[in-house]
N, C-alpha and C positions, 0 to 999 in steps of 0.2 A: 503493501500499498504506501500510501506518501507520508514522508517522514516529517514528523510536524513536531518534535520531541527535541527541543534545546540540549537534552542532557549527552544527547547522543554524541556528539561533536567532543565535549567534555568529558564523557568516558573516555572519549580513545586516547583521551592523555593523563588521567587520571589511574587509567587501566594500563599505562606506559604502553603503549601500542609503538609508540613514534621515538622508543626510547634508542632504538640502532641507529639513529638520522642525526647529523650535524645540530650540537646545541642552540645555534643560531636559528635553526629552523621550527626546533623545538619551542622555540621563545617566541617566534611568531605564528606557530598554528595555537599556541595556548593562550595567545594575546587575542586571536578570535575565536576562539572556541566561548570564550568566560565573555568579553567584551564585544563580541560580535562586527569587530572592526579595527583597524590597525590604519595608522601614518605615519609614515617614517619615510626616509629621506630618496628610498628607492622603490618603496610600496606603499599603496593606499590599495586594500582591498575592504569589504564590507559583506559579510556570512547574515543573508535572508532566511528565517527561520517561517514557515509555513506552506502553505497548499501552493506550490508553482502555478498552477492556473492562473490564481491572482495576482501572485507574486510578479509573474510575466508581462501584466497589465500595467503594473506598477513602473517595473524596467522600461518597457515600452513609451510610457508617458514621459518619462524622465529625459527621454533623446541618447538614452544610453546606446554606444555600437561597440559590439565585442571584435576585436580582434581575432578572437578564438572563443569555440565553443566546445567544451565536451558535454556531449549530452549519454548522461550515465544513469537512466533509471533502471527499476528492476524490469525484468523481461517484458514485452508487451503483455502476454495472458497472466502475467501476474499486476502486473500495474498499468495497463491500458490508459489511464487518464492522461500520461505524458507522453503519448506517442500517437497523440491524435494529431490530423489532417489542422484541426483548428488550433491546437497546443504548438506546432511547430510551425505553422503560419507566424503565430506572436515571437516565435523564438527565431524566425530566420528574419522577422523585421528588427530585431534587435543585434544585427550580423551585420559587421561593416563591410561594404562593397569588395571591401580586398579581402576581408576575413576569410574563416575555416572553421566550418563544424566537423567536428567529428565524432563516431559513434561505437562501441563494440558492436551492434546489431547491423547485419545484413538480412534481416526479414524484408520479405518483398513487400509486406504492408508499409515497413516502416520507408523504405525506400520511396513507396507512390506518394507518401504524405509528404517526403523532401522533393519531390519533382513536384507535387501540387501547390507547394509552396515559390515554386520557383527558380527552387537551387539545380545545381548540376551536380550529379552524384558521382563517384570512382569508389572504387574499390582499395582496400589497405590490406597489408599482409597479414596473414592469422600471428596473430601475437599469445602463445601461451593458451590456445584454441586451435580448433580444427580449422573454423570458419574465419575468413575475412571480416573486416569492418567494415565502415563506411564512413568516406569523408566529403564534405559538399560545400559547395559556396555558389557565388552569384556569378552568373553570366556576363562575362565583358565585353563590350565591344568596341571591334575598331584598333583592342591593343593585347597583349598576352594578360592573361591573370595566372594567380597559382592553379587557381582549380583547373585550369585549360591547359596544365602542364601535364595535369596529371591522366594515366589513360583511361579510354572510355570504358563501360563496363562490357564484359565478354559479351559472345552471344547468348550464351545459357542464360548468364544473368540478364541481361536485357529480356528473355523468352519467358523468365522467372516472373517477370512485371507484367506478363499478359496472363497471368492462370490466376484461379480464385484466392490463391495465398498472397494477391496483391491487393485484395479489397481491404482498403484501408481501415483505422479506428476513427470514429467520430463521434463529438461531442458538442453540438453546436452552441452550445450555453455555457460552456467550457465550467461545468458545475456537476454533472452527472455522475455516479455512482459507478465502478469498476463493472457489477454486473449489467448495469442498464449499458455501458458502451460495446459491453462481451457480447449481447442479447442481439442489440442491436447489428451490427460485423456478421453476426450467424445467421441473423434471418436477408442479410444481403446476401452472402455466401448462397445459403439454400438455392435462391432462385435466380441466383447468376447463369450465365452459358458461357463462362469463360471455361477453357480447359484446367483440370484439377491438376494439384502439384503431384500428384504419384503419377499421372499420365505423363507430364513435363522430366521426372525425375528416368521414367521407364526410357524415353527419348533420349536422353543422355546419358544413360547407361549402357545403350546399345555399342 
């Protein structure tokens, strides 16, 4: 589910999960975990605690533009609230035109949502897992951008986005429960005429 408990980042410090790190970084993380912000010569950071669907609206209204975003919620079936077309659209609007968004997920539904937000999508090499991650950025017209220098999706990956697995999660009001979001997607899958992901796998395993 959504992490709303401010005790969680504090527990990472008190339980000494960062003790193998350089002391300088432990001090920074301790300050952020307990005070929720830090302002020093080389770093200004704020930790926002709450439902990200509400907080992203505040971030967007502030005009903040990120150079890099790491989208790292629990998996879509576990936390669909933060993988919806609507949420990712708001996240993309907080990404600088030259910025990059990265996520561990290569789920077709996630990539569809990124594309729906107007982003260009590429794969990252697998790190600590068999499947690749995803990196995305705004398309740039007239000159090279970081995302345009990355390889496009493979043919298999592109075709995966034309299967039922690519039907995205939706949360029009940015307030629905996980159960409602999952049910809405399942209903859309049931009436879809798109190829099934199992058929797609069979074609690419031949």
